[in-house]
PAZAPA-4460 file (N, C-alpha, C; in steps of 0.05 Angstrom, whole numbers, plus 32768, in hexadecimal, padded with zeros to 4 digits):
% residues 288
    n_x    n_y    n_z   ca_x   ca_y   ca_z    c_x    c_y    c_z   seq   type   mol
   7F9B   80D8   7E0A   7FB3   80D7   7DF2   7FBC   80B8   7E02     1      M     A
   7FC8   8099   7DEB   7FCA   807B   7DEF   7FE9   8085   7DFF     2      E     A
   7FE5   8071   7E1A   7FF3   8066   7E1F   8010   8057   7E10     3      T     A
   8028   8057   7E1F   8037   8050   7E10   803A   8029   7E09     4      E     A
   802C   8028   7E0B   802C   8004   7DFE   8011   7FFA   7DFA     5      N     A
   7FF9   8013   7DFC   7FDC   800E   7DE0   7FD1   8033   7DCB     6      F     A
   7FF0   8021   7DB2   7FEF   803A   7DA3   7FCA   8034   7D8E     7      T     A
   7FCE   804A   7D82   7FBF   8047   7D6E   7FC0   8026   7D61     8      P     A
   7FDA   801D   7D4E   7FE0   8002   7D47   7FCD   7FE9   7D5C     9      A     A
   7FE7   7FEE   7D68   7FD8   7FD0   7D82   7FC4   7FD2   7D84    10      R     A
   7FB5   7FF2   7D8E   7F82   7FF2   7D86   7F83   7FDD   7D6F    11      R     A
   7F87   7FED   7D58   7F7A   7FE5   7D3F   7F82   7FBB   7D40    12      E     A
   7F99   7FBA   7D48   7F9C   7F96   7D48   7F82   7F85   7D61    13      S     A
   7F81   7F95   7D73   7F6D   7F87   7D8A   7F59   7F86   7D82    14      F     A
   7F4D   7F9C   7D67   7F2F   7FA3   7D5D   7F2E   7F86   7D53    15      L     A
   7F48   7F88   7D42   7F49   7F6B   7D32   7F45   7F55   7D32    16      R     A
   7F54   7F4B   7D48   7F50   7F2D   7D5C   7F34   7F34   7D6F    17      L     A
   7F28   7F44   7D74   7F0F   7F4F   7D89   7EFC   7F31   7D90    18      L     A
   7EFF   7F28   7D6C   7EE2   7F19   7D6A   7EEF   7EFA   7D6B    19      D     A
   7F08   7F01   7D5D   7F0A   7ED8   7D54   7F09   7EC3   7D73    20      D     A
   7EFB   7EB9   7D67   7EF7   7E9E   7D7D   7F06   7E84   7D7B    21      P     A
   7F1F   7E89   7D68   7F37   7E7E   7D7A   7F39   7E82   7D9C    22      N     A
   7F46   7E73   7DAA   7F45   7E63   7DC2   7F63   7E6E   7DC1    23      P     A
   7F7D   7E6C   7DB8   7F90   7E7A   7DBB   7F8D   7E91   7DB2    24      T     A
   7F7D   7E9B   7DA5   7F83   7EAF   7D9F   7F75   7ECE   7DB6    25      V     A
   7F60   7EBA   7DBC   7F58   7ED2   7DD3   7F65   7EC9   7DED    26      R     A
   7F79   7EB7   7DF7   7F85   7EB0   7E0B   7F9A   7EBE   7E09    27      Q     A
   7FA4   7EC8   7DE8   7FBF   7ED1   7DEB   7FB4   7EF3   7DF8    28      A     A
   7F9E   7EFC   7DDA   7F95   7F1E   7DDC   7F8E   7F14   7E01    29      L     A
   7F88   7F10   7E08   7F75   7F19   7E37   7F93   7F10   7E36    30      L     A
   7FAC   7F04   7E41   7FC7   7F10   7E47   7FCF   7F29   7E37    31      A     A
   7FCC   7F33   7E28   7FD7   7F4E   7E20   7FC7   7F68   7E38    32      H     A
   7FA9   7F5D   7E2B   7F92   7F71   7E3F   7FA2   7F78   7E64    33      F     A
   7FA0   7F57   7E6B   7FB8   7F58   7E79   7FCC   7F66   7E87    34      S     A
   7FE0   7F67   7E72   7FEF   7F6C   7E71   7FF1   7F8B   7E7B    35      E     A
   7FE2   7F96   7E67   7FDD   7FB8   7E5E   7FCB   7FC7   7E74    36      L     A
   7FBC   7FB9   7E7B   7FB6   7FBE   7EA4   7F9C   7FD1   7E91    37      G     A
   7F93   7FED   7EA7   7F7D   7FFF   7E9C   7F7D   8010   7E88    38      E     A
   7F94   8012   7E78   7F89   800C   7E4C   7F83   8003   7E4B    39      P     A
   7F7E   7FEA   7E4A   7F70   7FD6   7E36   7F5C   7FD7   7E44    40      A     A
   7F4D   7FE1   7E5D   7F2D   7FDC   7E69   7F29   7FEF   7E53    41      R     A
   7F2C   8009   7E6A   7F29   8013   7E4D   7F26   8010   7E38    42      E     A
   7F2E   8005   7E1B   7F29   8009   7E0A   7F19   7FEF   7E07    43      F     A
   7F1A   7FD9   7E0F   7F01   7FD1   7E0E   7EEB   7FCB   7E1A    44      L     A
   7EE3   7FE9   7E3B   7EC9   7FEB   7E3D   7EC8   7FFE   7E17    45      R     A
   7EDB   8017   7E19   7ED2   802C   7DFA   7EBB   8014   7DDE    46      E     A
   7ECA   8003   7DD3   7EBF   7FF1   7DC7   7EA3   7FDD   7DDD    47      I     A
   7EA2   7FD6   7DF2   7E83   7FCF   7E00   7E7D   7FDD   7DF8    48      A     A
   7E84   7FF1   7DFC   7E56   8009   7DFE   7E5E   8012   7DE0    49      N     A
   7E68   8018   7DC6   7E73   8014   7DA4   7E4C   8005   7DA4    50      D     A
   7E4F   800F   7D92   7E34   7FFF   7D7F   7E42   7FF0   7D6D    51      K     A
   7E59   7FE7   7D6C   7E5F   7FC4   7D51   7E57   7FB4   7D79    52      N     A
   7E36   7F9D   7D75   7E31   7F9B   7D8C   7E46   7F7E   7D8F    53      R     A
   7E44   7F76   7D79   7E5F   7F5B   7D6F   7E76   7F6A   7D81    54      V     A
   7E88   7F71   7D84   7E9D   7F81   7D92   7E98   7F8C   7D9C    55      L     A
   7E7E   7F8F   7DA0   7E73   7F98   7DC2   7E7F   7F7B   7DD5    56      G     A
   7E6C   7F6B   7DD3   7E65   7F4D   7DE5   7E88   7F42   7DE8    57      R     A
   7E90   7F43   7DCD   7EA5   7F38   7DD0   7EC4   7F49   7DEB    58      H     A
   7EBE   7F60   7DE5   7ECD   7F70   7E05   7EC3   7F6C   7E16    59      A     A
   7EA6   7F70   7E18   7EA0   7F60   7E3D   7EA6   7F49   7E3F    60      K     A
   7EA7   7F32   7E2B   7EAB   7F20   7E3A   7ED4   7F1F   7E3D    61      W     A
   7EE8   7F34   7E2E   7EF5   7F2F   7E39   7EFE   7F3F   7E54    62      F     A
   7EE9   7F58   7E4E   7EEA   7F6C   7E6A   7EDA   7F58   7E88    63      L     A
   7ECE   7F53   7E88   7EC8   7F29   7EA3   7ED9   7F1C   7EA4    64      D     A
   7EF7   7F18   7E8C   7F05   7F03   7E9B   7F20   7F17   7EA8    65      Q     A
   7F11   7F2E   7E98   7F3A   7F3D   7EAF   7F24   7F47   7ECB    66      L     A
   7F0C   7F4A   7ED6   7F08   7F59   7EDC   7F04   7F3F   7EF8    67      H     A
   7F02   7F1D   7EEC   7F00   7F08   7F04   7F28   7F13   7F19    68      A     A
   7F42   7F17   7F04   7F5D   7F1E   7F0D   7F55   7F3C   7F06    69      A     A
   7F55   7F4A   7F12   7F52   7F74   7F05   7F64   7F81   7F2A    70      N     A
   7F79   7F88   7F23   7F8A   7F99   7F34   7F80   7FAB   7F54    71      P     A
   7F6B   7FBF   7F36   7F63   7FD1   7F36   7F4A   7FC6   7F49    72      V     A
   7F3E   7FBB   7F3E   7F25   7FB5   7F54   7F34   7FAE   7F6E    73      A     A
   7F43   7F95   7F6D   7F55   7F98   7F81   7F59   7FB1   7F9E    74      E     A
   7F62   7FC0   7F8F   7F6D   7FDF   7F99   7F57   7FE6   7FA9    75      F     A
   7F4C   7FF3   7F91   7F2C   7FFF   7F99   7F1C   7FF4   7FB4    76      S     A
   7F1D   7FD2   7FB8   7F0C   7FBE   7FC4   7F2C   7FC9   7FE2    77      A     A
   7F3B   7FD5   7FE4   7F53   7FD5   7FEB   7F56   7FE8   7FFA    78      F     A
   7F43   8001   7FF3   7F42   8015   8009   7F29   8025   8016    79      I     A
   7F18   800C   7FFD   7EF5   8011   8006   7EF9   7FFE   8029    80      R     A
   7F09   7FF3   8025   7F0B   7FDE   8047   7F0E   7FEA   8057    81      S     A
   7F2A   8004   8061   7F2B   8012   806C   7F3F   8000   807E    82      F     A
   7F4B   7FEF   806C   7F53   7FDC   8084   7F6A   7FE1   808A    83      N     A
   7F89   7FF5   808B   7F9A   8005   806B   7FAA   7FEB   807F    84      Y     A
   7FC3   7FE6   806B   7FE7   7FE0   8076   7FF2   7FDF   8055    85      E     A
   800E   7FF0   8066   8016   800E   805D   801E   7FEF   8032    86      L     A
   8032   7FDE   8047   8044   7FC5   8036   802D   7FC5   801C    87      E     A
   8014   7FBA   802E   8001   7FB1   8017   7FF4   7FB8   7FF7    88      S     A
   7FEA   7FD2   8011   7FEA   7FE4   8004   7FF1   7FEF   7FEE    89      G     A
   8016   7FEF   7FF1   8027   7FFB   7FDB   8028   7FDF   7FBC    90      A     A
   802A   7FDE   7FCD   802A   7FBF   7FBB   8010   7FB2   7FA8    91      L     A
   7FFB   7FC6   7FB6   7FD6   7FBA   7FA3   7FDF   7FCA   7F8D    92      L     A
   7FE0   7FE9   7F99   7FEA   8007   7F82   8003   7FF9   7F7A    93      L     A
   8010   7FF2   7F79   8025   7FE1   7F68   8016   7FDE   7F47    94      A     A
   800E   7FC1   7F51   7FF7   7FA9   7F3C   7FE8   7FB2   7F2A    95      R     A
   7FE2   7FD0   7F38   7FCE   7FDC   7F2D   7FD0   7FDF   7F13    96      T     A
   7FEB   7FE9   7F09   7FF7   7FE8   7EF7   8009   7FD9   7EDF    97      V     A
   801C   7FC9   7EF4   8023   7FA6   7EF5   801C   7F8F   7EFD    98      N     A
   7FFE   7F95   7EEB   7FE9   7F7C   7EF5   8002   7F63   7F02    99      P     A
   8024   7F58   7EED   802C   7F42   7EEA   8040   7F44   7F02   100      H     A
   803B   7F5B   7F17   8050   7F66   7F28   8057   7F4B   7F35   101      L     A
   8065   7F44   7F48   806E   7F1A   7F50   8069   7F31   7F78   102      D     A
   805E   7F29   7F7E   8058   7F3A   7F9E   8072   7F32   7FB3   103      V     A
   8070   7F13   7FAF   807E   7F00   7FB3   80AD   7F08   7FB9   104      A     A
   80A2   7F0C   7F9E   80B9   7F17   7F93   80D5   7F2D   7F98   105      G     A
   80B7   7F48   7F9E   80C3   7F55   7FB5   80BD   7F61   7FCA   106      V     A
   80BC   7F48   7FD6   80C1   7F49   7FEC   80D5   7F3F   7FF0   107      R     A
   80D7   7F2A   7FE9   80EF   7F1E   7FE9   8105   7F26   7FF3   108      A     A
   8105   7F3F   7FD9   8119   7F53   7FD1   8116   7F68   7FF1   109      T     A
   810C   7F69   7FF3   80FF   7F74   800D   8115   7F71   802D   110      L     A
   810F   7F58   8030   8111   7F41   8039   8129   7F44   8034   111      D     A
   813E   7F3B   8027   815C   7F42   802C   8161   7F53   8028   112      Q     A
   8168   7F6C   802C   817C   7F87   802A   8162   7F88   8049   113      I     A
   8150   7F73   8059   814C   7F78   8071   8161   7F70   807C   114      A     A
   815D   7F50   8075   8173   7F45   8081   819D   7F4A   807C   115      A     A
   819A   7F54   806D   81B6   7F63   806A   81B3   7F79   807A   116      R     A
   81A4   7F8F   8086   81A1   7FA3   809A   81B0   7F91   80BA   117      C     A
   81A1   7F6F   80B7   81A7   7F6E   80D8   81C0   7F67   80D5   118      R     A
   81C3   7F5B   80C6   81E6   7F5B   80BE   81EE   7F76   80D6   119      E     A
   81F2   7F82   80C8   81FC   7F9F   80D2   81F2   7FA5   80EF   120      L     A
   81E1   7FA1   80FB   81CF   7FB1   810D   81E5   7FAD   8132   121      V     A
   81F4   7FB0   813A   81FE   7FB4   8151   81E6   7FAE   8160   122      P     A
   81E6   7F9D   8170   81D1   7F9C   8180   81E0   7F93   81A2   123      E     A
   81D8   7FAF   81B9   81C5   7FC1   81B0   81CB   7FDB   81A8   124      P     A
   81BA   7FD9   8193   81B6   7FF4   8188   81A4   800C   8181   125      A     A
   819E   801D   8181   8188   803F   8183   8180   8030   8171   126      T     A
   8167   804D   816F   8158   804D   8156   816B   805B   813D   127      A     A
   8181   806A   8146   8188   807C   8132   8194   8069   8122   128      R     A
   81AF   804E   8135   81C1   803F   812E   81BD   8031   8121   129      E     A
   819B   8030   811D   8191   8020   8115   818B   8029   80E9   130      K     A
   8185   8043   80EC   8177   8047   80D9   818A   8055   80CD   131      C     A
   81A5   8057   80DE   81BB   805D   80C3   81C7   8037   80B7   132      R     A
   81BB   8027   80C6   81CC   8015   80BE   81BE   8005   809B   133      V     A
   819E   8015   80A4   8195   801E   808D   81A6   8029   8072   134      I     A
   81A4   8045   8079   81A9   804E   806E   81C6   8048   805E   135      N     A
   81D5   803B   8065   81F0   8032   8069   81E5   8019   804A   136      R     A
   81D1   800A   8057   81C4   7FE9   8044   81B5   7FFC   8026   137      V     A
   81A9   8008   802C   818E   801C   8013   819C   8030   7FFA   138      L     A
   81AF   8041   8010   81BC   8052   7FFE   81DE   804B   7FF5   139      F     A
   81DF   803B   7FFC   81FF   803A   7FF4   81FA   8018   7FEF   140      H     A
   8202   800C   8001   8200   7FE7   7FEC   81F0   7FE8   7FDB   141      E     A
   81CF   7FF2   7FDC   81C6   7FE2   7FC6   81BD   7FFE   7FB8   142      W     A
   81C6   8019   7FC3   81C4   8032   7FAD   81AA   8038   7FA4   143      G     A
   8191   8031   7FB5   8180   8045   7FA6   8189   8068   7FBB   144      F     A
   8186   806C   7FA5   817E   808E   7F9E   8162   809E   7F98   145      H     A
   816E   80B6   7F9B   8147   80C2   7F96   8158   80CB   7F78   146      G     A
   813B   80D3   7F62   812E   80D2   7F46   812E   80E5   7F36   147      N     A
   8150   80FB   7F4A   8143   8116   7F43   8141   8127   7F28   148      S     A
   814F   8119   7F15   8153   8115   7EF8   813A   810E   7EEF   149      E     A
   8129   80F3   7EE9   8113   80F3   7EE9   80F0   80F4   7EFE   150      N     A
   8108   8111   7F11   80DA   810B   7F19   80D0   80FD   7F1C   151      Y     A
   80C1   8101   7F0A   80A0   8102   7EFB   809C   80E7   7EFB   152      T     A
   80AA   80D5   7EFF   80A7   80BB   7EE9   8097   80B0   7EF3   153      D     A
   8080   80AB   7EEC   807A   8098   7EFF   8079   807F   7EFF   154      P     A
   8098   8076   7EFA   8098   805D   7F08   80A5   8059   7F23   155      L     A
   80B1   807A   7F2C   80C1   808A   7F45   80A7   807D   7F57   156      N     A
   808B   8084   7F58   8076   807A   7F67   8068   8059   7F74   157      S     A
   807D   8051   7F70   8070   802E   7F67   808D   8012   7F66   158      L     A
   808D   8014   7F86   8099   8006   7F99   80A7   7FF3   7F86   159      I     A
   809D   7FDC   7F72   80A4   7FCB   7F67   80BB   7FD4   7F4E   160      D     A
   80B2   7FE6   7F50   80C6   7FE4   7F2E   80D9   8003   7F45   161      R     A
   80DE   800D   7F53   80E6   8018   7F6B   80FF   800C   7F6F   162      V     A
   8104   7FEF   7F76   8114   7FDC   7F79   8126   7FD1   7F66   163      L     A
   810C   7FD4   7F4B   8120   7FCA   7F42   8134   7FE5   7F2D   164      D     A
   812F   7FFC   7F31   813E   800D   7F2C   814B   801F   7F39   165      R     A
   8144   801F   7F54   8152   8023   7F74   814E   803F   7F6B   166      R     A
   8140   8047   7F6B   813A   8067   7F62   8126   806D   7F64   167      K     A
   811A   8086   7F7C   8100   8089   7F72   80F3   80A3   7F84   168      G     A
   80DF   80AC   7F8D   80DF   80C8   7F94   80D7   80CE   7FB3   169      I     A
   80DC   80E3   7FBE   80D0   80E0   7FE6   80BB   80CF   7FED   170      P     A
   80AE   80CB   7FE5   8090   80B9   7FEF   80A1   8092   7FF5   171      I     A
   809A   8092   7FD3   80B4   8077   7FC9   80C9   8073   7FE1   172      S     A
   80DD   8076   7FDE   80F4   8075   7FEE   80F4   807E   8010   173      L     A
   80D6   807E   8008   80D5   8083   802D   80BE   806B   8034   174      S     A
   80B0   8067   802A   80AA   8050   8026   80C1   8030   8029   175      L     A
   80C6   8035   8011   80DB   8026   8019   80F3   8028   8036   176      L     A
   80F6   8030   803C   8101   8032   8059   80F0   8022   8067   177      Y     A
   80D4   8039   8072   80CC   8028   8081   80C0   8005   8080   178      L     A
   80C6   7FFF   8066   80BB   7FE0   8066   80D5   7FCE   8072   179      F     A
   80EC   7FD7   806C   810C   7FCC   807D   8111   7FD6   8093   180      I     A
   8101   7FF6   8091   8103   7FEA   80BA   80F2   7FE8   80CA   181      A     A
   80D9   7FDA   80C0   80C3   7FC7   80C9   80D1   7FAB   80CC   182      E     A
   80DD   7FAD   80B9   80E6   7F8A   80B8   80F9   7F7F   80D1   183      R     A
   810B   7F95   80CB   812D   7F8E   80F0   8115   7F99   8102   184      I     A
   80FB   7FA0   8100   80F8   7FA4   8120   8100   7FBD   8124   185      G     A
   8102   7FCF   811C   8105   7FFC   8111   80E0   8006   8114   186      L     A
   80DB   8006   812A   80B7   8021   8124   80C3   8035   8123   187      E     A
   80C0   8040   8104   80B5   804C   8101   80A3   8060   80E7   188      L     A
   80A9   807A   80EA   8092   8089   80D5   8080   809A   80C4   189      E     A
   8075   8097   80B1   8071   80A1   809A   806D   80C1   809F   190      P     A
   807B   80D3   8094   8088   80EC   809F   8075   8102   8080   191      I     A
   805F   8104   807B   804D   8115   8060   805D   8134   805B   192      G     A
   806F   813E   806B   8073   815B   8065   8066   816E   8050   193      V     A
   805E   817E   8059   8058   818E   803F   8071   8192   8025   194      P     A
   8071   8178   8004   8079   817F   7FF3   808B   8173   7FEF   195      G     A
   8097   8166   800E   80AB   8152   800D   80AB   812E   801B   196      H     A
   80AB   812F   802D   80A1   8104   8032   80CC   8100   803D   197      F     A
   80B5   8100   805A   80C7   80F0   806C   80C4   80D7   8082   198      L     A
   80CF   80CF   8088   80CE   80BD   809A   80D5   80C6   80B0   199      V     A
   80C8   80BF   80CF   80D1   80D3   80EA   80D7   80B2   80FB   200      G     A
   80DD   80B6   8112   80EC   809B   8127   80E9   80AF   813B   201      C     A
   80CE   80A7   814B   80CC   80B1   8167   80D5   8095   817B   202      F     A
   80EE   808D   8176   80EB   8084   8184   80FD   808D   81A5   203      Q     A
   811C   808F   819A   812C   809B   81B1   8121   80AC   81AE   204      D     A
   8139   80B9   81CC   812C   80D9   81E1   8121   80ED   81C5   205      D     A
   8137   80F1   81AA   8138   80FF   8196   8127   8100   8180   206      A     A
   811C   810F   817A   8105   8105   8165   811F   8105   814D   207      V     A
   8119   80F5   8139   811C   8102   811B   811B   80F3   8104   208      F     A
   811E   8109   80EF   8105   8101   80DA   812E   80FE   80C6   209      F     A
   8128   80E9   80B2   8135   80D6   809E   8132   80DA   8080   210      I     A
   813C   80EE   8076   812F   80F8   8054   813F   80DB   8040   211      D     A
   812C   80CA   8031   8137   80AB   802C   813D   80B9   800A   212      A     A
   8131   80CE   800D   8139   80DC   7FE9   8151   80EA   7FED   213      F     A
   815D   80F4   8002   8179   80FD   8004   818A   80F0   800E   214      D     A
   8184   80DD   8005   81A0   80BA   8011   81A2   80BB   8037   215      R     A
   817F   80C8   803D   8176   80B8   8057   8195   80C8   806C   216      G     A
   819B   80E1   8069   819A   80F3   807C   8187   8107   8093   217      V     A
   8191   80FD   80A9   8188   8106   80C4   8176   811E   80CF   218      F     A
   8160   812C   80C9   815E   814D   80CA   8154   8147   80E9   219      R     A
   8153   815E   80F3   813C   815D   8107   8132   816A   810B   220      D     A
   8119   816C   811F   8103   8180   811A   810E   8197   811D   221      P     A
   8125   81AA   8122   8117   81C4   811E   811B   81D1   80FE   222      A     A
   813B   81BB   80F5   813C   81B8   80E5   812C   81B9   80C2   223      E     A
   811C   81A8   80CD   80F6   81B2   80B9   80E2   81B8   80BB   224      L     A
   80EB   81C9   80CE   80E7   81DF   80DC   80E4   81F7   80C4   225      I     A
   8101   81FA   80D4   8114   820F   80B9   810D   8207   809C   226      E     A
   8107   81F0   8095   8114   81E3   807B   80F1   81F1   8071   227      I     A
   80E2   81EB   807E   80C4   81F5   8071   80C5   8226   8067   228      L     A
   80CD   8220   808A   80CC   8248   8080   80DD   8249   8070   229      Q     A
   80F4   8240   8062   80F8   824B   8060   80EF   8248   8037   230      A     A
   80D5   822D   803B   80D3   8227   8019   80B3   823E   801B   231      N     A
   80BC   8253   802E   8098   825D   8035   807D   8262   8039   232      H     A
   8080   8248   8052   8078   8235   805B   8070   8232   8078   233      M     A
   8058   8233   8082   8050   823F   809A   804C   8215   80A7   234      D     A
   8065   8214   80B5   8066   81FA   80D3   804F   81F7   80E1   235      P     A
   8043   81D9   80D4   8027   81DC   80E7   8033   81BC   8103   236      Q     A
   803F   81BF   8119   8037   819F   812B   8040   8194   8115   237      P     A
   801E   818D   811B   800D   8174   8108   8028   8177   80DF   238      S     A
   8033   8181   80D0   8046   8177   80B9   8057   8163   80D2   239      D     A
   805C   8161   80E2   806F   814D   80F1   806F   8140   80F7   240      L     A
   8053   8132   80F2   804E   811A   8101   8040   810C   80F2   241      A     A
   8049   80F5   8102   8033   80DD   80E6   801E   80DD   80D8   242      P     A
   802A   80D8   80C8   800D   80CE   80A4   7FFA   80BB   809E   243      T     A
   7FE8   80B9   80A8   7FD3   809D   80AB   7FE3   808B   8085   244      P     A
   7FD9   8077   808D   7FEA   806E   8070   7FD7   8068   8064   245      V     A
   7FB2   8079   8059   7FA7   8078   8055   7FB0   8092   8047   246      R     A
   7FBF   80AC   8055   7FC5   80BD   8053   7FD7   80BA   8035   247      E     A
   7FE9   80A9   8050   8007   80A0   8030   8002   809C   801F   248      V     A
   7FE0   8081   8011   7FE3   8072   7FFA   7FD5   8087   7FE8   249      L     A
   7FC0   809C   7FF2   7FB3   80B6   7FE0   7FCE   80CD   7FD6   250      C     A
   7FDA   80C5   7FE9   7FEF   80D9   7FDA   800D   80CD   7FCD   251      R     A
   800B   80BD   7FC9   8017   80A8   7FBD   7FFE   80A5   7F97   252      C     A
   7FE8   809D   7F9C   7FDD   80AC   7F87   7FD3   80B3   7F79   253      C     A
   7FD7   80D6   7F93   7FEB   80F4   7F7F   7FE8   80FE   7F7C   254      R     A
   800A   80EE   7F75   8019   80EE   7F6B   801A   80E0   7F4E   255      N     A
   800A   80C4   7F49   8014   80C2   7F31   7FF5   80C6   7F23   256      L     A
   7FE5   80D9   7F33   7FD2   80E4   7F1F   7FF4   80FB   7F0D   257      V     A
   7FEF   810A   7F1D   8004   8119   7F0F   801B   811E   7F0B   258      N     A
   802A   8101   7F08   8039   80EE   7F02   8038   80F1   7EDE   259      H     A
   8019   80E6   7EDD   8017   80CD   7EC8   8006   80E6   7EAE   260      Y     A
   7FFC   80FB   7EC1   7FF6   8113   7EAC   801C   811B   7EAC   261      H     A
   8029   8122   7EB4   8041   8129   7E9C   8044   8113   7E8A   262      A     A
   8042   8102   7E93   8041   80E6   7E7E   803A   80EF   7E68   263      A     A
   8028   80EC   7E66   800C   80EE   7E56   7FFF   80DF   7E54   264      G     A
   8003   80CA   7E66   7FEA   80C1   7E69   7FD1   80BF   7E82   265      D     A
   7FBE   80C5   7E6D   7F9F   80D3   7E77   7F9D   80B9   7E87   266      A     A
   7F98   80AB   7E7C   7F8E   808F   7E80   7F92   8088   7E9B   267      V     A
   7FA9   8082   7EA5   7FAE   8075   7EC9   7FAE   8095   7ED3   268      R     A
   7FB5   80AA   7ECA   7FB8   80CB   7EDC   7F8B   80C4   7EE6   269      A     A
   7F7C   80B9   7ED2   7F5F   80C3   7ED6   7F5D   8093   7EF0   270      R     A
   7F69   808C   7EEB   7F70   8076   7EF8   7F7E   807A   7F13   271      L     A
   7F8E   8082   7F22   7F97   808D   7F27   7F8F   80A3   7F40   272      F     A
   7F7B   80B6   7F2B   7F64   80D1   7F38   7F4C   80BB   7F3C   273      A     A
   7F3E   809F   7F33   7F31   809D   7F45   7F37   8093   7F61   274      G     A
   7F4F   8089   7F68   7F54   8083   7F7D   7F50   8092   7F92   275      F     A
   7F63   80A2   7F8E   7F5A   80BE   7F9A   7F41   80C0   7FA5   276      V     A
   7F38   80C8   7F94   7F10   80CB   7F9E   7F15   80AF   7FA0   277      E     A
   7F13   8098   7FAB   7F12   8088   7FB5   7F18   8086   7FDD   278      E     A
   7F26   8093   7FDB   7F3C   8096   7FF4   7F2C   80A2   7FF4   279      F     A
   7F22   80C0   7FF4   7F12   80DA   7FFF   7EF8   80C2   8015   280      E     A
   7EE9   80C1   7FFF   7ED0   80BF   7FFA   7EC8   8094   8010   281      S     A
   7EE2   808B   8018   7EE6   8079   802C   7EE7   808B   8045   282      A     A
   7F05   809A   804F   7F05   80AC   8059   7EEC   80B3   8065   283      Y     A
   7EE1   80C1   804F   7ECD   80CF   8058   7EAD   80CB   8067   284      E     A
   7EAB   80A7   8053   7E9B   8099   8063   7E9F   8088   8087   285      R     A
   7EB6   8085   8086   7EC6   8081   8098   7EC4   80A2   80B8   286      H     A
   7EC4   80AA   80A9   7EC2   80BC   80C8   7E97   80D5   80D1   287      S     A
   7E94   80BD   80BE   7E76   80D1   80C0   7E6B   80B3   80DA   288      M     A
***
C-alpha cells in the first residue's frame, strides 16, 4: 500500500521528471526524495532494477546521492557498532523517518525542560522529591500525556514528534523522562515490564517505579507484581530489572513495525523489521 505522502500520482510525476537533465529540476527532485525517506528509496530501487535502462541509470544516480546522507544507513551503522547510548539512538531512529530532524533543536527543548526542573528542585533533595518535580514540569506545566485515543499512531514512538505533540506511548514518554532526569543529575533506569514500560529508581532505600504514561504515578515493586498477576502473567524478578539500551531501542523498532502495519504503511513496517533483525544479529555476533 502506498504511504500517505507517496501517492500513485506523485510516483507518475517523478517518473516523468527522473531523466530531466535540468540541474534545478534534479536538485528539486533530490530534495523531495530526501524528504520522503525510505519510501522514495524503495521507489528508486524498483526503477533501478526495471527494464528501462535510461530511467534505471538516473534512479541509481539519485540513490547514490541519497546514500551520501542516509539516516537509514547511519542508524544501521549505529546498531552494528554495539556502542549504544540511549538519547543518541532515539534521535538516530527518529531521523530514519524525518531526515531533516533538527537534532540541536530537540536537545535544546530537552535542556529547557531540564532547566525548569532544576529551578524547582529543593536541595538537598531525595530522588523521589526530584521525580515529583519532573512530574510537575512534564505532566502539568508542559502537558505531556499518554496518547490513549490513538495509541498505534507511529508518531507516538518518535522523540521529536513526542516533544512537538506532547503525547506518546509508555516507552517514548519513559525515554523523555530519562533524558530529563539525566540532565538534572538523577540516575534512573528504563524498565521494560511485560506489556508496559516504566522508569525505575534504585537510588533511595525503597525502590520505586514511575509510570510516565499515567502522568508519573509512583508504583512500588509489590504493586507491579500484583498488576502483572492480575493480567494473568507470571512475574519474574528480572521483569523489574533495568532493560539494556539495545533492547530498549529494539523494542521501539518492534512497536513501529506493528504501528506502521496498523497504519497501512508496509514500506516503513519493513524498514523497522529490518532494524529489529539487525539488533538481533548484532547481539548474536557480540555474544559469540
